[in-house]
Chimera marker file (.cmm) of the C-alpha trace (Angstrom):
<marker_set name="trace">
<marker id="1" x="-63.156" y="3.378" z="81.622" r="1" g="1" b="0" radius="0.5"/>
<marker id="2" x="-59.634" y="2.417" z="83.200" r="1" g="1" b="0" radius="0.5"/>
<marker id="3" x="-58.356" y="1.492" z="79.620" r="1" g="1" b="0" radius="0.5"/>
<marker id="4" x="-59.292" y="4.967" z="78.250" r="1" g="1" b="0" radius="0.5"/>
<marker id="5" x="-57.673" y="6.884" z="81.264" r="1" g="1" b="0" radius="0.5"/>
<marker id="6" x="-54.460" y="4.849" z="81.258" r="1" g="1" b="0" radius="0.5"/>
<marker id="7" x="-54.225" y="5.389" z="77.437" r="1" g="1" b="0" radius="0.5"/>
<marker id="8" x="-54.541" y="8.953" z="77.883" r="1" g="1" b="0" radius="0.5"/>
<marker id="9" x="-51.969" y="8.951" z="80.464" r="1" g="1" b="0" radius="0.5"/>
<marker id="10" x="-49.560" y="7.069" z="78.113" r="1" g="1" b="0" radius="0.5"/>
<marker id="11" x="-49.925" y="9.736" z="75.650" r="1" g="1" b="0" radius="0.5"/>
<marker id="12" x="-48.726" y="12.277" z="78.115" r="1" g="1" b="0" radius="0.5"/>
<marker id="13" x="-45.730" y="9.529" z="79.028" r="1" g="1" b="0" radius="0.5"/>
<marker id="14" x="-44.716" y="9.696" z="75.415" r="1" g="1" b="0" radius="0.5"/>
<marker id="15" x="-44.743" y="13.315" z="75.198" r="1" g="1" b="0" radius="0.5"/>
<marker id="16" x="-42.607" y="13.621" z="78.355" r="1" g="1" b="0" radius="0.5"/>
<marker id="17" x="-40.335" y="10.781" z="77.349" r="1" g="1" b="0" radius="0.5"/>
<marker id="18" x="-39.622" y="12.541" z="74.004" r="1" g="1" b="0" radius="0.5"/>
<marker id="19" x="-38.860" y="15.719" z="75.741" r="1" g="1" b="0" radius="0.5"/>
<marker id="20" x="-36.472" y="14.182" z="78.196" r="1" g="1" b="0" radius="0.5"/>
<marker id="21" x="-34.813" y="11.965" z="75.518" r="1" g="1" b="0" radius="0.5"/>
<marker id="22" x="-32.848" y="15.033" z="74.471" r="1" g="1" b="0" radius="0.5"/>
<marker id="23" x="-30.826" y="15.396" z="77.642" r="1" g="1" b="0" radius="0.5"/>
<marker id="24" x="-27.166" y="14.579" z="77.387" r="1" g="1" b="0" radius="0.5"/>
<marker id="25" x="-24.391" y="15.123" z="79.888" r="1" g="1" b="0" radius="0.5"/>
<marker id="26" x="-21.047" y="16.322" z="78.294" r="1" g="1" b="0" radius="0.5"/>
<marker id="27" x="-18.329" y="15.952" z="80.887" r="1" g="1" b="0" radius="0.5"/>
<marker id="28" x="-15.608" y="16.231" z="78.129" r="1" g="1" b="0" radius="0.5"/>
<marker id="29" x="-15.219" y="14.593" z="74.689" r="1" g="1" b="0" radius="0.5"/>
<marker id="30" x="-17.712" y="11.921" z="75.550" r="1" g="1" b="0" radius="0.5"/>
<marker id="31" x="-21.473" y="12.439" z="75.593" r="1" g="1" b="0" radius="0.5"/>
<marker id="32" x="-23.627" y="10.471" z="77.990" r="1" g="1" b="0" radius="0.5"/>
<marker id="33" x="-27.275" y="10.369" z="76.951" r="1" g="1" b="0" radius="0.5"/>
<marker id="34" x="-28.948" y="9.849" z="80.250" r="1" g="1" b="0" radius="0.5"/>
<marker id="35" x="-32.234" y="11.384" z="79.043" r="1" g="1" b="0" radius="0.5"/>
<marker id="36" x="-32.516" y="8.526" z="76.562" r="1" g="1" b="0" radius="0.5"/>
<marker id="37" x="-31.963" y="5.875" z="78.959" r="1" g="1" b="0" radius="0.5"/>
<marker id="38" x="-34.559" y="7.389" z="81.318" r="1" g="1" b="0" radius="0.5"/>
<marker id="39" x="-37.104" y="7.836" z="78.715" r="1" g="1" b="0" radius="0.5"/>
<marker id="40" x="-36.740" y="4.268" z="77.499" r="1" g="1" b="0" radius="0.5"/>
<marker id="41" x="-37.152" y="2.831" z="80.938" r="1" g="1" b="0" radius="0.5"/>
<marker id="42" x="-39.935" y="5.160" z="81.762" r="1" g="1" b="0" radius="0.5"/>
<marker id="43" x="-41.944" y="4.217" z="78.761" r="1" g="1" b="0" radius="0.5"/>
<marker id="44" x="-41.422" y="0.516" z="79.245" r="1" g="1" b="0" radius="0.5"/>
<marker id="45" x="-42.159" y="0.916" z="82.867" r="1" g="1" b="0" radius="0.5"/>
<marker id="46" x="-45.572" y="2.541" z="82.237" r="1" g="1" b="0" radius="0.5"/>
<marker id="47" x="-46.755" y="-0.509" z="80.216" r="1" g="1" b="0" radius="0.5"/>
<marker id="48" x="-44.984" y="-3.081" z="82.574" r="1" g="1" b="0" radius="0.5"/>
<marker id="49" x="-47.023" y="-1.416" z="85.553" r="1" g="1" b="0" radius="0.5"/>
<marker id="50" x="-50.193" y="-1.550" z="83.537" r="1" g="1" b="0" radius="0.5"/>
<marker id="51" x="-49.422" y="-5.212" z="82.878" r="1" g="1" b="0" radius="0.5"/>
<marker id="52" x="-49.154" y="-5.832" z="86.443" r="1" g="1" b="0" radius="0.5"/>
<marker id="53" x="-52.897" y="-4.692" z="86.892" r="1" g="1" b="0" radius="0.5"/>
<marker id="54" x="-54.281" y="-6.464" z="83.803" r="1" g="1" b="0" radius="0.5"/>
<marker id="55" x="-53.007" y="-7.801" z="80.477" r="1" g="1" b="0" radius="0.5"/>
<marker id="56" x="-55.456" y="-5.819" z="78.396" r="1" g="1" b="0" radius="0.5"/>
<marker id="57" x="-54.361" y="-2.523" z="80.185" r="1" g="1" b="0" radius="0.5"/>
<marker id="58" x="-50.798" y="-3.036" z="79.092" r="1" g="1" b="0" radius="0.5"/>
<marker id="59" x="-52.085" y="-3.103" z="75.525" r="1" g="1" b="0" radius="0.5"/>
<marker id="60" x="-54.138" y="0.052" z="76.045" r="1" g="1" b="0" radius="0.5"/>
<marker id="61" x="-51.106" y="1.756" z="77.331" r="1" g="1" b="0" radius="0.5"/>
<marker id="62" x="-48.727" y="0.596" z="74.636" r="1" g="1" b="0" radius="0.5"/>
<marker id="63" x="-51.517" y="1.855" z="72.025" r="1" g="1" b="0" radius="0.5"/>
<marker id="64" x="-51.702" y="5.240" z="73.835" r="1" g="1" b="0" radius="0.5"/>
<marker id="65" x="-47.921" y="5.609" z="73.869" r="1" g="1" b="0" radius="0.5"/>
<marker id="66" x="-47.560" y="4.797" z="70.136" r="1" g="1" b="0" radius="0.5"/>
<marker id="67" x="-50.470" y="7.342" z="69.442" r="1" g="1" b="0" radius="0.5"/>
<marker id="68" x="-48.575" y="10.074" z="71.418" r="1" g="1" b="0" radius="0.5"/>
<marker id="69" x="-45.487" y="9.265" z="69.450" r="1" g="1" b="0" radius="0.5"/>
<marker id="70" x="-47.415" y="9.681" z="66.165" r="1" g="1" b="0" radius="0.5"/>
<marker id="71" x="-48.658" y="12.939" z="67.375" r="1" g="1" b="0" radius="0.5"/>
<marker id="72" x="-45.225" y="14.082" z="68.050" r="1" g="1" b="0" radius="0.5"/>
<marker id="73" x="-43.843" y="12.951" z="64.623" r="1" g="1" b="0" radius="0.5"/>
<marker id="74" x="-46.572" y="14.975" z="62.887" r="1" g="1" b="0" radius="0.5"/>
<marker id="75" x="-45.112" y="18.169" z="63.891" r="1" g="1" b="0" radius="0.5"/>
<marker id="76" x="-46.799" y="21.655" z="64.415" r="1" g="1" b="0" radius="0.5"/>
<marker id="77" x="-47.811" y="24.301" z="61.778" r="1" g="1" b="0" radius="0.5"/>
<marker id="78" x="-44.621" y="26.053" z="62.050" r="1" g="1" b="0" radius="0.5"/>
<marker id="79" x="-42.425" y="22.843" z="61.692" r="1" g="1" b="0" radius="0.5"/>
<marker id="80" x="-41.873" y="22.524" z="65.274" r="1" g="1" b="0" radius="0.5"/>
<marker id="81" x="-40.481" y="19.195" z="66.127" r="1" g="1" b="0" radius="0.5"/>
<marker id="82" x="-39.701" y="17.263" z="69.410" r="1" g="1" b="0" radius="0.5"/>
<marker id="83" x="-38.368" y="14.343" z="68.005" r="1" g="1" b="0" radius="0.5"/>
<marker id="84" x="-35.595" y="15.449" z="65.759" r="1" g="1" b="0" radius="0.5"/>
<marker id="85" x="-34.235" y="13.471" z="62.890" r="1" g="1" b="0" radius="0.5"/>
<marker id="86" x="-30.535" y="12.862" z="64.416" r="1" g="1" b="0" radius="0.5"/>
<marker id="87" x="-28.928" y="9.897" z="66.287" r="1" g="1" b="0" radius="0.5"/>
<marker id="88" x="-30.991" y="10.717" z="69.631" r="1" g="1" b="0" radius="0.5"/>
<marker id="89" x="-34.321" y="10.958" z="67.794" r="1" g="1" b="0" radius="0.5"/>
<marker id="90" x="-33.868" y="7.805" z="65.925" r="1" g="1" b="0" radius="0.5"/>
<marker id="91" x="-32.665" y="6.071" z="69.029" r="1" g="1" b="0" radius="0.5"/>
<marker id="92" x="-35.426" y="7.071" z="71.150" r="1" g="1" b="0" radius="0.5"/>
<marker id="93" x="-38.047" y="6.078" z="68.398" r="1" g="1" b="0" radius="0.5"/>
<marker id="94" x="-36.413" y="2.666" z="68.213" r="1" g="1" b="0" radius="0.5"/>
<marker id="95" x="-35.515" y="1.758" z="71.679" r="1" g="1" b="0" radius="0.5"/>
<marker id="96" x="-38.570" y="3.214" z="73.385" r="1" g="1" b="0" radius="0.5"/>
<marker id="97" x="-40.927" y="1.965" z="70.824" r="1" g="1" b="0" radius="0.5"/>
<marker id="98" x="-39.325" y="-1.590" z="71.129" r="1" g="1" b="0" radius="0.5"/>
<marker id="99" x="-39.496" y="-1.364" z="74.979" r="1" g="1" b="0" radius="0.5"/>
<marker id="100" x="-43.202" y="-0.587" z="74.920" r="1" g="1" b="0" radius="0.5"/>
<marker id="101" x="-43.980" y="-3.385" z="72.549" r="1" g="1" b="0" radius="0.5"/>
<marker id="102" x="-41.971" y="-5.948" z="74.400" r="1" g="1" b="0" radius="0.5"/>
<marker id="103" x="-43.393" y="-4.954" z="77.738" r="1" g="1" b="0" radius="0.5"/>
<marker id="104" x="-46.902" y="-5.241" z="76.235" r="1" g="1" b="0" radius="0.5"/>
<marker id="105" x="-46.357" y="-8.503" z="74.786" r="1" g="1" b="0" radius="0.5"/>
<marker id="106" x="-43.990" y="-10.255" z="77.402" r="1" g="1" b="0" radius="0.5"/>
<marker id="107" x="-45.004" y="-13.820" z="78.013" r="1" g="1" b="0" radius="0.5"/>
<marker id="108" x="-47.658" y="-13.683" z="75.524" r="1" g="1" b="0" radius="0.5"/>
<marker id="109" x="-47.119" y="-17.179" z="74.164" r="1" g="1" b="0" radius="0.5"/>
<marker id="110" x="-46.927" y="-18.696" z="77.694" r="1" g="1" b="0" radius="0.5"/>
<marker id="111" x="-50.095" y="-17.185" z="79.268" r="1" g="1" b="0" radius="0.5"/>
<link id1="1" id2="2" r="1" g="1" b="0" radius="0.2"/>
<link id1="2" id2="3" r="1" g="1" b="0" radius="0.2"/>
<link id1="3" id2="4" r="1" g="1" b="0" radius="0.2"/>
<link id1="4" id2="5" r="1" g="1" b="0" radius="0.2"/>
<link id1="5" id2="6" r="1" g="1" b="0" radius="0.2"/>
<link id1="6" id2="7" r="1" g="1" b="0" radius="0.2"/>
<link id1="7" id2="8" r="1" g="1" b="0" radius="0.2"/>
<link id1="8" id2="9" r="1" g="1" b="0" radius="0.2"/>
<link id1="9" id2="10" r="1" g="1" b="0" radius="0.2"/>
<link id1="10" id2="11" r="1" g="1" b="0" radius="0.2"/>
<link id1="11" id2="12" r="1" g="1" b="0" radius="0.2"/>
<link id1="12" id2="13" r="1" g="1" b="0" radius="0.2"/>
<link id1="13" id2="14" r="1" g="1" b="0" radius="0.2"/>
<link id1="14" id2="15" r="1" g="1" b="0" radius="0.2"/>
<link id1="15" id2="16" r="1" g="1" b="0" radius="0.2"/>
<link id1="16" id2="17" r="1" g="1" b="0" radius="0.2"/>
<link id1="17" id2="18" r="1" g="1" b="0" radius="0.2"/>
<link id1="18" id2="19" r="1" g="1" b="0" radius="0.2"/>
<link id1="19" id2="20" r="1" g="1" b="0" radius="0.2"/>
<link id1="20" id2="21" r="1" g="1" b="0" radius="0.2"/>
<link id1="21" id2="22" r="1" g="1" b="0" radius="0.2"/>
<link id1="22" id2="23" r="1" g="1" b="0" radius="0.2"/>
<link id1="23" id2="24" r="1" g="1" b="0" radius="0.2"/>
<link id1="24" id2="25" r="1" g="1" b="0" radius="0.2"/>
<link id1="25" id2="26" r="1" g="1" b="0" radius="0.2"/>
<link id1="26" id2="27" r="1" g="1" b="0" radius="0.2"/>
<link id1="27" id2="28" r="1" g="1" b="0" radius="0.2"/>
<link id1="28" id2="29" r="1" g="1" b="0" radius="0.2"/>
<link id1="29" id2="30" r="1" g="1" b="0" radius="0.2"/>
<link id1="30" id2="31" r="1" g="1" b="0" radius="0.2"/>
<link id1="31" id2="32" r="1" g="1" b="0" radius="0.2"/>
<link id1="32" id2="33" r="1" g="1" b="0" radius="0.2"/>
<link id1="33" id2="34" r="1" g="1" b="0" radius="0.2"/>
<link id1="34" id2="35" r="1" g="1" b="0" radius="0.2"/>
<link id1="35" id2="36" r="1" g="1" b="0" radius="0.2"/>
<link id1="36" id2="37" r="1" g="1" b="0" radius="0.2"/>
<link id1="37" id2="38" r="1" g="1" b="0" radius="0.2"/>
<link id1="38" id2="39" r="1" g="1" b="0" radius="0.2"/>
<link id1="39" id2="40" r="1" g="1" b="0" radius="0.2"/>
<link id1="40" id2="41" r="1" g="1" b="0" radius="0.2"/>
<link id1="41" id2="42" r="1" g="1" b="0" radius="0.2"/>
<link id1="42" id2="43" r="1" g="1" b="0" radius="0.2"/>
<link id1="43" id2="44" r="1" g="1" b="0" radius="0.2"/>
<link id1="44" id2="45" r="1" g="1" b="0" radius="0.2"/>
<link id1="45" id2="46" r="1" g="1" b="0" radius="0.2"/>
<link id1="46" id2="47" r="1" g="1" b="0" radius="0.2"/>
<link id1="47" id2="48" r="1" g="1" b="0" radius="0.2"/>
<link id1="48" id2="49" r="1" g="1" b="0" radius="0.2"/>
<link id1="49" id2="50" r="1" g="1" b="0" radius="0.2"/>
<link id1="50" id2="51" r="1" g="1" b="0" radius="0.2"/>
<link id1="51" id2="52" r="1" g="1" b="0" radius="0.2"/>
<link id1="52" id2="53" r="1" g="1" b="0" radius="0.2"/>
<link id1="53" id2="54" r="1" g="1" b="0" radius="0.2"/>
<link id1="54" id2="55" r="1" g="1" b="0" radius="0.2"/>
<link id1="55" id2="56" r="1" g="1" b="0" radius="0.2"/>
<link id1="56" id2="57" r="1" g="1" b="0" radius="0.2"/>
<link id1="57" id2="58" r="1" g="1" b="0" radius="0.2"/>
<link id1="58" id2="59" r="1" g="1" b="0" radius="0.2"/>
<link id1="59" id2="60" r="1" g="1" b="0" radius="0.2"/>
<link id1="60" id2="61" r="1" g="1" b="0" radius="0.2"/>
<link id1="61" id2="62" r="1" g="1" b="0" radius="0.2"/>
<link id1="62" id2="63" r="1" g="1" b="0" radius="0.2"/>
<link id1="63" id2="64" r="1" g="1" b="0" radius="0.2"/>
<link id1="64" id2="65" r="1" g="1" b="0" radius="0.2"/>
<link id1="65" id2="66" r="1" g="1" b="0" radius="0.2"/>
<link id1="66" id2="67" r="1" g="1" b="0" radius="0.2"/>
<link id1="67" id2="68" r="1" g="1" b="0" radius="0.2"/>
<link id1="68" id2="69" r="1" g="1" b="0" radius="0.2"/>
<link id1="69" id2="70" r="1" g="1" b="0" radius="0.2"/>
<link id1="70" id2="71" r="1" g="1" b="0" radius="0.2"/>
<link id1="71" id2="72" r="1" g="1" b="0" radius="0.2"/>
<link id1="72" id2="73" r="1" g="1" b="0" radius="0.2"/>
<link id1="73" id2="74" r="1" g="1" b="0" radius="0.2"/>
<link id1="74" id2="75" r="1" g="1" b="0" radius="0.2"/>
<link id1="75" id2="76" r="1" g="1" b="0" radius="0.2"/>
<link id1="76" id2="77" r="1" g="1" b="0" radius="0.2"/>
<link id1="77" id2="78" r="1" g="1" b="0" radius="0.2"/>
<link id1="78" id2="79" r="1" g="1" b="0" radius="0.2"/>
<link id1="79" id2="80" r="1" g="1" b="0" radius="0.2"/>
<link id1="80" id2="81" r="1" g="1" b="0" radius="0.2"/>
<link id1="81" id2="82" r="1" g="1" b="0" radius="0.2"/>
<link id1="82" id2="83" r="1" g="1" b="0" radius="0.2"/>
<link id1="83" id2="84" r="1" g="1" b="0" radius="0.2"/>
<link id1="84" id2="85" r="1" g="1" b="0" radius="0.2"/>
<link id1="85" id2="86" r="1" g="1" b="0" radius="0.2"/>
<link id1="86" id2="87" r="1" g="1" b="0" radius="0.2"/>
<link id1="87" id2="88" r="1" g="1" b="0" radius="0.2"/>
<link id1="88" id2="89" r="1" g="1" b="0" radius="0.2"/>
<link id1="89" id2="90" r="1" g="1" b="0" radius="0.2"/>
<link id1="90" id2="91" r="1" g="1" b="0" radius="0.2"/>
<link id1="91" id2="92" r="1" g="1" b="0" radius="0.2"/>
<link id1="92" id2="93" r="1" g="1" b="0" radius="0.2"/>
<link id1="93" id2="94" r="1" g="1" b="0" radius="0.2"/>
<link id1="94" id2="95" r="1" g="1" b="0" radius="0.2"/>
<link id1="95" id2="96" r="1" g="1" b="0" radius="0.2"/>
<link id1="96" id2="97" r="1" g="1" b="0" radius="0.2"/>
<link id1="97" id2="98" r="1" g="1" b="0" radius="0.2"/>
<link id1="98" id2="99" r="1" g="1" b="0" radius="0.2"/>
<link id1="99" id2="100" r="1" g="1" b="0" radius="0.2"/>
<link id1="100" id2="101" r="1" g="1" b="0" radius="0.2"/>
<link id1="101" id2="102" r="1" g="1" b="0" radius="0.2"/>
<link id1="102" id2="103" r="1" g="1" b="0" radius="0.2"/>
<link id1="103" id2="104" r="1" g="1" b="0" radius="0.2"/>
<link id1="104" id2="105" r="1" g="1" b="0" radius="0.2"/>
<link id1="105" id2="106" r="1" g="1" b="0" radius="0.2"/>
<link id1="106" id2="107" r="1" g="1" b="0" radius="0.2"/>
<link id1="107" id2="108" r="1" g="1" b="0" radius="0.2"/>
<link id1="108" id2="109" r="1" g="1" b="0" radius="0.2"/>
<link id1="109" id2="110" r="1" g="1" b="0" radius="0.2"/>
<link id1="110" id2="111" r="1" g="1" b="0" radius="0.2"/>
</marker_set>
């Protein structure tokens, strides 16, 4: 039961991370993507915390997060997208997915 609940929570984490990843601070000619850093750290941390409870929970959370991302990539009936095909969108997909997978599989060969 804990696996299902944490996987459902990870879907929500993925949706919130995608939403936050668009936040950028522009103090001048430089853009600082603080939302991208926060979303990658939050996504990886969710899996890492689950890994602290049980290794199988980390895989459940990682799978739930990936399902949440797939749900976002499908878009809506009106073509609404949260993950936009631009630099921030591609960076979020690549970095956050890598953080989730690495956090779930960390130490897998040694344990």
